[in-house]
Every structure is written in structure tokens, then in C-alpha cells.
C-alpha positions as CSV (number, residue, x, y, z in Angstrom):
1,M,19.4,5.0,-16.4
2,Q,18.0,1.6,-15.4
3,D,20.4,-1.0,-14.1
4,T,20.3,-4.7,-14.8
5,H,18.6,-5.5,-11.5
6,S,15.4,-3.6,-12.4
7,T,14.3,-5.6,-15.4
8,S,14.2,-8.8,-13.5
9,A,12.1,-7.2,-10.8
10,L,9.7,-5.5,-13.2
11,N,6.5,-7.6,-13.1
12,N,6.8,-10.2,-10.3
13,F,3.9,-8.7,-8.3
14,R,1.6,-8.7,-11.3
15,K,2.6,-12.2,-12.2
16,A,1.9,-13.4,-8.7
17,V,-1.5,-11.7,-8.8
18,E,-2.4,-13.3,-12.1
19,A,-1.2,-16.7,-10.8
20,G,-3.5,-16.5,-7.8
21,D,-0.5,-16.7,-5.4
22,F,-0.9,-15.7,-1.7
23,L,0.4,-12.1,-2.0
24,V,2.8,-10.4,0.5
25,T,3.5,-6.7,0.3
26,A,5.0,-4.3,2.9
27,E,5.3,-0.6,3.3
28,V,8.5,1.5,3.6
29,A,8.5,5.2,4.1
30,P,10.7,7.3,1.9
31,P,13.3,9.5,3.7
32,K,12.8,13.1,4.9
33,G,15.9,14.4,3.2
34,G,18.3,13.4,0.5
35,N,19.9,10.4,2.1
36,V,18.2,7.1,1.0
37,T,20.5,4.8,2.8
38,H,18.2,3.8,5.7
39,T,15.2,3.3,3.2
40,I,17.3,1.0,1.0
41,E,18.5,-1.0,4.1
42,M,15.0,-1.5,5.4
43,A,13.7,-2.5,1.9
44,A,16.6,-4.9,1.5
45,T,15.5,-6.9,4.6
46,L,12.3,-7.6,2.6
47,K,14.0,-9.1,-0.5
48,G,12.7,-12.6,-1.2
49,R,10.0,-12.2,1.5
50,V,7.5,-9.9,-0.2
51,H,6.3,-9.6,-3.8
52,A,6.7,-5.8,-3.8
53,V,7.4,-2.9,-1.5
54,N,5.0,0.1,-1.2
55,I,6.6,3.5,-1.1
56,T,4.2,6.0,0.5
57,D,3.3,9.3,-1.1
58,G,3.0,11.9,1.7
59,S,1.2,9.4,4.1
60,R,-0.8,11.3,6.8
61,A,0.2,14.5,4.8
62,V,3.7,14.3,6.3
63,L,6.6,15.5,4.2
64,G,8.9,12.9,2.6
65,M,10.9,12.2,-0.5
66,S,8.9,11.8,-3.8
67,S,7.4,8.3,-3.9
68,L,8.4,8.1,-7.6
69,A,12.1,9.0,-6.9
70,A,12.2,6.5,-4.0
71,S,10.6,3.8,-6.0
72,V,13.1,4.2,-8.8
73,I,15.9,3.9,-6.3
74,L,14.5,0.7,-4.9
75,L,14.1,-0.7,-8.4
76,Q,17.8,0.1,-9.1
77,H,18.6,-2.1,-6.1
78,G,16.5,-5.0,-7.4
79,I,13.5,-4.4,-5.2
80,E,10.2,-4.2,-7.0
81,P,8.2,-1.2,-5.8
82,I,4.5,-0.3,-5.6
83,C,4.5,3.4,-6.1
84,Q,1.8,5.2,-4.3
85,V,0.2,8.2,-6.0
86,A,-2.0,10.6,-4.0
87,C,-4.2,13.2,-5.5
88,R,-3.8,15.8,-2.8
89,D,-0.7,17.5,-4.0
90,R,-0.8,17.5,-7.8
91,N,-3.3,18.4,-10.5
92,R,-4.1,16.3,-13.5
93,I,-1.2,17.7,-15.5
94,G,1.3,16.9,-12.8
95,I,-0.1,13.4,-12.1
96,Q,-0.1,12.5,-15.8
97,A,3.5,13.8,-16.1
98,D,4.5,11.6,-13.1
99,L,2.8,8.5,-14.5
100,M,4.5,8.8,-17.8
101,G,7.8,9.3,-16.0
102,A,7.2,6.3,-13.8
103,H,6.6,4.1,-16.8
104,A,9.7,5.4,-18.6
105,L,11.8,4.6,-15.5
106,G,10.5,1.0,-15.2
107,I,7.8,1.5,-12.5
108,R,4.8,-0.7,-13.3
109,N,2.8,-1.0,-10.0
110,I,0.8,2.0,-8.9
111,L,-1.5,2.4,-5.8
112,A,-4.1,5.1,-6.5
113,L,-5.0,7.1,-3.5
114,T,-7.1,10.2,-2.8
115,G,-4.6,11.2,-0.1
116,D,-4.9,12.3,3.5
117,P,-6.2,15.8,4.3
118,V,-3.5,18.5,4.7
119,K,-4.6,19.4,8.2
120,A,-3.6,15.9,9.4
121,G,0.1,16.5,8.6
122,D,3.1,18.7,9.3
123,H,2.4,21.5,6.7
124,R,-1.1,22.5,7.7
125,E,-1.0,25.8,5.8
126,A,-0.2,24.1,2.5
127,K,-2.8,24.3,-0.2
128,A,-4.5,21.0,-1.1
129,V,-5.2,20.3,-4.8
130,F,-7.5,17.3,-5.0
131,D,-8.1,17.9,-8.7
132,L,-8.8,14.1,-8.9
133,E,-9.7,11.4,-6.3
134,A,-8.9,7.7,-6.3
135,V,-11.6,6.5,-8.7
136,R,-10.9,9.2,-11.3
137,L,-7.2,8.5,-10.9
138,L,-7.8,4.9,-11.7
139,Q,-9.9,5.9,-14.7
140,L,-7.0,8.1,-15.8
141,I,-4.5,5.3,-15.5
142,R,-6.7,3.0,-17.6
143,K,-6.9,5.7,-20.3
144,M,-3.2,6.2,-20.4
145,N,-2.8,2.4,-20.7
146,Q,-5.0,2.7,-23.7
147,G,-2.7,5.3,-25.2
148,I,-4.9,8.5,-24.4
149,D,-4.7,11.3,-21.9
150,F,-7.2,12.7,-19.6
151,N,-8.7,14.8,-22.5
152,N,-8.9,11.7,-24.8
153,K,-5.9,12.9,-26.9
154,N,-3.4,10.4,-28.2
155,L,-0.3,9.8,-26.3
156,N,1.8,10.2,-29.4
157,D,4.9,8.6,-27.9
158,G,3.3,5.4,-26.7
159,A,0.7,3.9,-24.3
160,L,1.7,3.1,-20.7
161,D,1.6,-0.3,-19.1
162,L,0.8,0.3,-15.4
163,F,-0.7,-2.2,-13.0
164,A,-3.1,-0.1,-10.8
165,G,-4.5,-1.0,-7.4
166,A,-6.5,0.8,-4.7
167,A,-7.1,1.0,-1.0
168,V,-10.1,-0.4,0.8
169,D,-11.3,-0.2,4.3
170,P,-13.4,-3.2,5.3
171,Q,-14.0,-1.6,8.7
172,S,-15.8,1.4,7.2
173,A,-18.7,2.7,9.4
174,S,-20.9,2.8,6.2
175,W,-21.5,-0.6,4.7
176,S,-23.3,0.7,1.7
177,G,-20.6,3.4,1.2
178,L,-17.9,0.7,1.4
179,E,-19.7,-1.5,-1.2
180,T,-20.4,1.5,-3.6
181,R,-16.9,2.8,-3.4
182,F,-15.3,-0.7,-3.9
183,E,-17.4,-1.4,-6.9
184,K,-16.6,2.0,-8.4
185,K,-12.9,1.3,-8.0
186,I,-13.3,-2.1,-9.7
187,E,-15.2,-0.5,-12.6
188,A,-12.4,2.2,-12.8
189,G,-9.8,-0.5,-13.3
190,A,-8.3,-1.5,-9.9
191,Q,-6.5,-4.8,-10.3
192,F,-5.7,-5.4,-6.6
193,F,-6.7,-3.9,-3.2
194,Q,-4.6,-3.2,-0.1
195,S,-6.6,-2.7,3.0
196,Q,-6.3,-0.3,5.9
197,L,-5.1,-1.6,9.2
198,I,-7.4,-4.5,10.2
199,T,-8.3,-5.1,13.7
200,D,-11.8,-6.7,13.3
201,F,-11.3,-9.9,11.4
202,E,-15.0,-10.8,11.6
203,R,-15.7,-7.6,9.7
204,L,-13.0,-8.5,7.2
205,E,-14.7,-12.0,6.7
206,K,-18.0,-10.3,6.2
207,F,-16.6,-8.0,3.6
208,M,-14.9,-10.9,1.8
209,D,-18.1,-13.0,1.8
210,K,-20.7,-10.3,1.1
211,I,-18.8,-7.9,-1.2
212,A,-15.4,-9.0,-2.5
213,S,-16.3,-12.5,-3.4
214,G,-18.3,-11.2,-6.4
215,Y,-15.2,-10.0,-8.0
216,N,-12.0,-11.8,-9.0
217,K,-9.6,-9.2,-7.5
218,P,-7.2,-10.0,-4.6
219,I,-7.6,-8.3,-1.3
220,L,-4.5,-7.8,0.8
221,A,-5.3,-7.4,4.5
222,G,-3.4,-4.6,6.3
223,I,-1.5,-5.9,9.2
224,F,0.2,-3.4,11.5
225,L,3.0,-4.0,14.0
226,L,2.0,-2.6,17.3
227,K,5.3,-1.8,19.2
228,S,3.7,-1.2,22.7
229,A,0.5,-0.5,24.5
230,K,1.3,3.2,24.3
231,N,1.7,2.9,20.5
232,A,-1.7,1.1,20.2
233,Q,-3.4,3.8,22.3
234,F,-1.8,6.5,20.1
235,I,-3.2,4.8,17.0
236,N,-6.6,4.5,18.5
237,R,-6.6,8.3,19.2
238,M,-5.0,9.5,16.0
239,V,-6.1,7.2,13.1
240,P,-9.8,7.6,12.2
241,G,-11.8,4.4,11.9
242,V,-9.3,2.2,13.8
243,N,-10.2,0.6,17.1
244,I,-7.6,-1.7,18.5
245,P,-9.3,-4.0,21.0
246,E,-8.6,-3.6,24.7
247,H,-7.5,-7.3,25.0
248,I,-4.6,-6.6,22.5
249,I,-3.6,-3.5,24.4
250,D,-3.6,-5.5,27.6
251,R,-1.5,-8.1,26.1
252,L,1.1,-5.4,25.1
253,A,0.9,-3.8,28.5
254,K,1.6,-7.0,30.4
255,A,4.4,-8.2,28.1
256,K,7.9,-8.1,29.4
257,Q,9.1,-7.5,25.8
258,P,6.3,-5.5,24.2
259,L,7.9,-5.4,20.7
260,E,8.2,-9.2,20.7
261,E,4.6,-9.5,21.7
262,G,3.5,-7.1,19.0
263,M,5.3,-9.3,16.5
264,N,3.5,-12.3,17.8
265,I,0.2,-10.5,17.5
266,A,1.0,-9.5,14.0
267,A,2.0,-13.0,13.0
268,E,-1.3,-14.4,14.5
269,Q,-3.2,-11.8,12.4
270,V,-1.2,-12.8,9.3
271,Q,-2.4,-16.4,9.8
272,I,-6.0,-15.3,10.3
273,A,-5.9,-13.2,7.2
274,R,-4.4,-16.1,5.2
275,S,-7.6,-18.1,5.8
276,L,-9.8,-15.2,4.6
277,C,-8.2,-13.4,1.7
278,Q,-5.5,-13.6,-1.0
279,G,-2.8,-11.6,0.8
280,V,-1.4,-9.4,3.5
281,H,0.1,-5.9,3.4
282,L,2.5,-5.4,6.4
283,M,3.1,-2.1,8.0
284,A,5.8,-1.6,10.6
285,V,6.6,2.1,11.0
286,K,10.3,2.6,11.6
287,K,10.7,-1.1,12.3
288,E,10.5,-2.6,8.8
289,D,13.3,-5.0,9.7
290,A,10.8,-6.8,11.9
291,I,8.6,-7.8,8.9
292,A,10.6,-10.8,7.8
293,P,10.7,-12.3,11.4
294,I,6.9,-11.7,11.6
295,L,6.5,-13.7,8.4
296,D,8.7,-16.4,9.8
297,L,6.5,-16.6,13.0
298,A,3.4,-16.8,10.8
299,G,4.8,-19.6,8.7
300,V,5.0,-17.7,5.5
301,G,8.0,-18.7,3.5
302,K,10.0,-16.9,0.8
303,V,8.2,-15.7,-2.3
304,S,9.3,-16.8,-5.8
């Protein structure tokens, strides 16, 4: 059952996109277990500061609560979610079932992802599905919004109304591959893009000028809170395609309060991104309550 909070939170993100507002989203991981208290507490610190909160779907192939279930719980607490849907763990039947359920439960924002490989996570012997990938998932969502299923059969009980987005990595090693994939996602129906962690803002600017400028779709730059030099070095080792510069690692290493310095760095990056694209997507793993203070440091006020 949907409570009275959820209806008011239903379409704020879509409205902000369509209005051309500067967009702010943030990421919150669902719990590993049945207690959602901490997830709700962290998401609550973002009320009024972000347009929507992403709930991850098995990010890095690590077990967590269903993104759909956690998204519904946030909605019940008046927090608009972006429900991530990854193709790794479910076939087209399961994905369509979840999308119909998401719509019925009041979820409107979907981030379509291929999903990280199983071997990256904590259940390495699990069987990956990958029946679809991100582009085909976007195509499927567009079909379901038109009232038909994957096999072009009518959805007899009503079309969906989902607002679908996708991921993009402006720092991809293959420029032609980045351009092709981005264009395919646009053609498949992506209405917004959230980027991977950005460290090279010159590369982001080039992407915006050379590729994204040809399309009227918002790009939200991924801004990651680095909590220490050790944290930054770990990300460089473990996250493919990410190269946190040595001067940032040195700043963190020399800081008396590394977390505060990491927040200052993130705020500076928000300000840079604000001059280049239409939004930011903030990630602060296990420190989501630092996101509002980062936005304050960056001079980003409350969202309407």
C-alpha cells in the first residue's frame, strides 16, 4: 500500500529534468539484511537536497536487498527513488515482472544497467544471466511504456509510465566506443545519464562538447567522496577505468582531517561539474550523511 507521502514525491525528478534545472542525485546502498533503518536514515539526510536517491542493484555484484523493495520503502518515507535495474541476475521475464511491479508500487525513475560481472563480487560461483544488456533493457522499457511486452504482445492491464536513464563513462578508453554506446542508449530511449566517477574533468568537457552537446539529454557527473589517501588508492586498484590523480591522493595524505579534505575536494568537483553539465550524481559509500554538507560547501542550495 502506498502512503500519502509517495504521491507527492512521484515525479519531481522528471519535472526537474524537463524544466532544465541543475540536477542533483545521490546514491544510497540498500541493506544487507532485513533491517532498513540505516538506509532510511541516510536517505533522510538528503531530503530537500537532491531531486532523487539512487538505490543500487547489486553494485559490484555484491549482495544487498532488492533495489525495488528498498526503493518502495524510500517512497513510503517521502523520498523519491531512482531504482537501478541490472541485467546480470534476471532474465527478460523476471525483469518485465519487476518493472510492472515497480510501476504499480509508484516507482517511476529507472536506471537501466547491464550490471557488473559476477566475479567482481561476493558470490563468485553464482550463475550470471545477462539475457539483456542496458541498451536492450532501455528498448524494453520503451515498449512497456507503449503498452507492449518484449514479444510485442499487448499489456492487457495497462501501459507503464517509467522514466528511464542510463549510465555513461566519459573517461572510457575507447572514444569511438563511448560515442557509439551513448548514441545507442539515446536511440533506445534514455532520458538522462548518470556518469561513472569523474576524475578527469577535461575529458568530461570534451565529452560534453564533442558528443553530448548534440542531444538534449542531461548528463549528471559522478562525484565520489574520497575518505582518505588509502581509500583513493584502493579505488585506483579495484575500479576499472578510474585513475585518481596523485595530487589528490597527496592532498588527502597530508591532510590532518582526511575526511574533511575529501569533502572539500568533492565540493570543488561539484563546482567544476556545474560549469560543464546539467547535474551531479554524488556517491559517498557508507558516509551518505556527508552529501548535504558537500553541497553546502559547493554552494548548491536546496532543491524544489
